[in-house]
N, C-alpha and C positions, 0 to 999 in steps of 0.2 A: 504494500500500500504506500509506503514511504516514497518509492520510486515513481509511482503513479501521480501522486499529488504534487511532486516537484515540478512537473510540467505546467502547473497552474501557479507557480511561485509560492507554494506552501511548503514550509519546512516542518518535518516531523522527525523526532529522534525518540525511538522507543528505548528507554533506559532499562537495561537488564535488572531484574529484581523489583521493578516498580509494580505497584499494586493496582489492579483494576477494581475500582470501587463502585458502589451504588452511588448515583449522582443526586439522589433526592435532597441531601443537605446542601449540595452546591446549588441546586435549583432554588432552594429556600433562600440561600444567600443572595441570589440574583433578585428574587422577589423582594426581600427585605431592603436591599440597596435601592431598588427602584422606588419603593414606597416611601422610604425615609430620606433618600439623597438625590433622587432624580435619574433620568435616563443617561445623562453624560457619565456620571460616576458608575452607573450600572454597566455601561459599555466598557469602561476601564477595568472593572472587576471581571467582566467576561473575558477580556483579553488576557488578564492576569491568570485566570483559570486555565485558558487554553495553553498559554505559555508554560505555566507551572506543570500541567499534566503532559502535554505533547512534546515539550522540549526538555523538561527537567525531571520528569517522573514523579512529581508530587502526588501524594494521596489526597485526592479531592473529595474523599468521603470523611476525612478527619476534620472535626471542627477547629482544632488549633491551627492546622495547616490552612484551612479556609480563612480563618481570621487573619493570619499573617499575609496571605495573598491579597485579601481585601485591604488591609492596612497599606501594603506596598502600592496598591492602586489608588490610594488616597482616602480611603474610608477612615474617618475618625469618629468612633462610636463605642462608648464604654459598655453598651448593652449588647453588642454583637455576639460575643462568645456565649453569653447566657442564652440568647435567642437560638443560636446554632445547637446548643446542648439540650434545648427544650423540644417539645413536640408541636410548638406553635406553628400554624400554617401547613402542617404535614397533610392534613386532609384536603386543604385547598389546592396544594400543588399536585396531589394525587388525582384530584378531580380534573384539574386542568390537563394533566397527562392523559386521562381517559378521554376527555373531549377531543384533544388533539389527535389521538389515534383514530378517531372516526373519519378524519379527512387527510391527515398527513401520512404519506406512504413511504417516506424515506427521509434521510438526514443528509445534508440540511434540507429544510423545507421552507419555501418562501411564499408568502401571501402578498398580493399586490392590490393597491387601491383600485376599486372599480372592476375587479375581476372575481368571478365566482370560484374559479379553479386556482390551485396553487401549483408550484413547481418543485418537484422533489429531486434530490440528488445533485451532484456536481454538474454544472452546466458551463458551456463555453461563453465567453463574454458577449458574443454576438446574440445569443439567446436573450440575455438580459437587455441588451441594447434594443432589440426588436420590441420587447415588452414595454420598456420605458417609452419608446417612441409611440407605441399604440396608446399608452396612457396619456401622454402629453397631447396627442392629436385630438383627444376627446375633451380637453379643457378649453 
């Protein structure tokens, strides 16, 4: 997979011995960050999660690791670790996951304004350009 994604400019390093974790707590972190700190900081945290996991082999199921990644991305929040160690929002995130599985057929999955159907999986830039042009032509 690492060789496949490099053609799209994506770097992956699978660190020997790194753990494949359940990502529920990482998704809760993203929800928490969006709700309390906004989408810009949520995007920074998401990038930190991807880099931590795909480049550095970090355990993104571990609350302490998640807190450190969030702090490195700029989250300043004394209540974050307590939240990550709790069960707050677990049912909400699980419900969102169930709902997404009714229409998302692959990862990544993109939804676009004004379009009923989404786009699943890695796509060439030209595919996105065509969709963006279609959306812009309707405005």
